[in-house]
N, C-alpha and C positions, 0 to 999 in steps of 0.2 A: 504495499499500499505506501507509494513515491508519491502520488496525485496528493496536494495538501488537500485540494477542494476535497477529497474524500475523507481526509486527518476532520477538515473542520464541520464536516456535516456528522459524522462519528462524535464529535464535541457538545454540540448543539443538542445530539438525543441524547447524551448522557446528562447533560446538564437542563434538561426539561424545555430548549428551547435557545434562540439567536436570540432575544431578551434579556434571560437570565443569564446564559454566556458573557455577552457585554459586561453585564454588571462586576462580571469576576474579572476582566481585560484590564490590568493595570494602565492608566493614563503614560503618554507619552512625551515629555516638551522638545521642543523643538531647540536648534542649538543655538538660538537666540536667547532661549529662556535659560537655559544650563548655563548661560554665561554671564546670566544675572542675577545668578545665584551665589553669595558671598564665597569665600575661600573658606572662613571658619566653619561653613553647613557642611563642606565638603571632609576640613578636618574632622570634624563631628560625626559626622556618618562612617566614615573610615573606623574611628575610635566605640562608636557601637556595635559595627558589624565584628570587629575583634571580640570585642568583651560579648557579645552573641555565642561567638562558636565556644561550644562543647558550655552551655552556660543555660538558664532559663532566658528566654527570650522575654516573660510578662515581666521577672524580675527587672531584666536590664528597662523595659519602655520604665515603669514606677519610676525606678530610680534615677531616670537619666536628668532630670532637673537638678539633681546635683550634684551629677556630672557634670554639667555646666558652670555650675556656679565653683565648684574646686578648680576645671580648668580653663577659668576667664572667659568663658562663651566661646572655648575653642578658639581664638583670636590667636591666628600662627604668630602674628607679629608681638605680641607680647609673650607666650609662650617660648619665643626661642630664646627671650632673653633670663629666663629661671636658668639658676645656676645647678648642676649636680647636685649639692645638695637638697635642691627644694623640687628636684623631681624624687628623690628618694623618698622624701619626706612624706611622697604620695602611699606610702606602703602603711604609713600610720592614717591614714584619712579617710576616718568611717561614711565621705562620702561617695567616694568612689571604689569598685573591686580591687582589693590591697593582692593584686598580684603583681610584680615586680615584672614579668614578660610582657603585659597586656601593656603595662603602665609604660614602660621601657619603650613598647611598638610608638606609642602617642609620641612620644618624645621626639621617637626618629622620622616618624610618618610628619611633623614639623617640618624637619630639615626640607623633607621632598617636597611640600608644599611650597615653602616659599622657594625653593631653588627654581621647580618651574616658574611659579610667579614671576620671578625677576626675566625667568628667557620667554616666557608669551603672556606677558602683561595681567598674568593673571594664573593661576591654577583653573580656575572654571573654565578657562579659554583653551586650555591645551585638553582636558577630558571633551569638550564640545567639538572641539575640531577634529579627534583623532575621529576616523570613518569606522560605524557599527561594525559594516562587512571586514574588517578585522580584528574585531573583537581579541583574540586570542593572541593579536601583536600588543595589546591593551594591558590584556591580564597577565603579563611578561614581563611584561614596562613594570605593573607597578610588585609582583614577585620580587623581581630581578631588585630596584631601584628603591622599595617598600619596605613596609617590615611586615609582618604576619598579613598581608595579603595575599596572599597566594590561595587556589584552590576556592572552595564554594563564597569564602569572604568575601578575596574581591570581586567577584559576580555579584551577588548582593547588595554592595555598596554601590557597583555601578546602577543596577534596576532599582534601588532603593530611591537615586541621587533624581532618577527618570530618564537618566541616559536608556534609547535603545538597545536592548540587553538581551541576551539568553544568561538561564540560569541551567545550569546543568543536574537537575534535580533528578531521582531516579527515575521517576515517569516522563519528562523528558526523553534521559538515554533510555527508555524501552521504547517508546514512537519512536527513536531514532534505530535502534534494533532492528522494530516493524520492519520500518521503512528502507532494510536491507544495510542501514551502518556498519561499518566493522569495530563497534567497540565497544568496551567493558560496561558495568552499570556505574563505575565510578571511574570514568575515564580518567589520565591524568600524563601521561606521555603527549609530546606537542603532536605526532601524528595522529592521537586518536582525538587531541580537542579540535586539529585542523578541520578531521573530517568528520566531525558534527559542526564544525564553522559552515565548508562549504556547502552541506545538505539544509541546516538550517536558511543561508545564504541564498539556496536553490527557490525554497518554500516563498520566502521572501521576493524574491523575482514572478515567481509564478501566481501570487497572491496579492501583492500587494500592499502587505502588511506590514510592519515596523515589525523589525527583529523582536521584539518584547510580545508581544501578539503573537507572533508565531510559534514563540520558544512558551505561551503560557497553554496557548489551543492544544498544541502537541502534548501538553502535560493533563489539557483538562481530555483529551482523548482514549485515555488508557488507565490502567490499575488503580485502583479503590474508586468507588465513585461516590465519594462522598455530598451531601446534599450542597447546594448552594448558597443556601443563610450562611452555614456552616462554617462552608470557604469564606465566606462575605465576613463573616465576622472574627475569623481566625487574621483577616488580612487587616483590618481595623485595627488587631491586638497589635500588628507589629507595627504600622505606620504610625501611629501614635507616639507624639513627640517628634516625625521625619520632617525635615528640613524642608521648608517652601522659596517660592522663588518672592526674591526681595521685591517690594514696591517702586 
């Protein structure tokens, strides 16, 4: 089943109609809108995705206002002035998850954001201008030059910011496998990632839909068929405290 129209129709049937399916699809921001988001919001979402990895997402969501307070609103120009001792002090700060590896990741990603902001005018420009049809290239860049942004963490970061992107969840990978793509259920090699990207790009070209929508529809076409209302509730929990486009 390689034709995306067939995958789309299956997702519609499983979710109880096109209108219900569309309610589950995350909006995608344009490049202009992505560039309007402050670099502090990108850094905030990086930190949030890193802290959610291997932890209860609801707990992190509920605690996030305290993270914002502790990390000075994630303003990179402020955080880059902190001393090593100030960064180490976060391991005793009850407002955050007191895990040095996650705290260190925020510290190191401040450097990444500021470096790219100086090169591109803003970190937002860097993210917005990277073509979605080469998401694998962006993921590899973030993994190499950032901290703890590999695997699904980097994918959720991009998706949460509104950039058109895929997330290689188990269901997306199953849909790709059913379409004949030779990848594992949890692909990690560059070869597998590029194979997944190539098929998703082909579905984007066929359907005219953004990469985010193609990825989500593929996921909803397979796997355990949760009710749309349940999924919407989980989406709302995840998106609580999510950064928005600045006015």
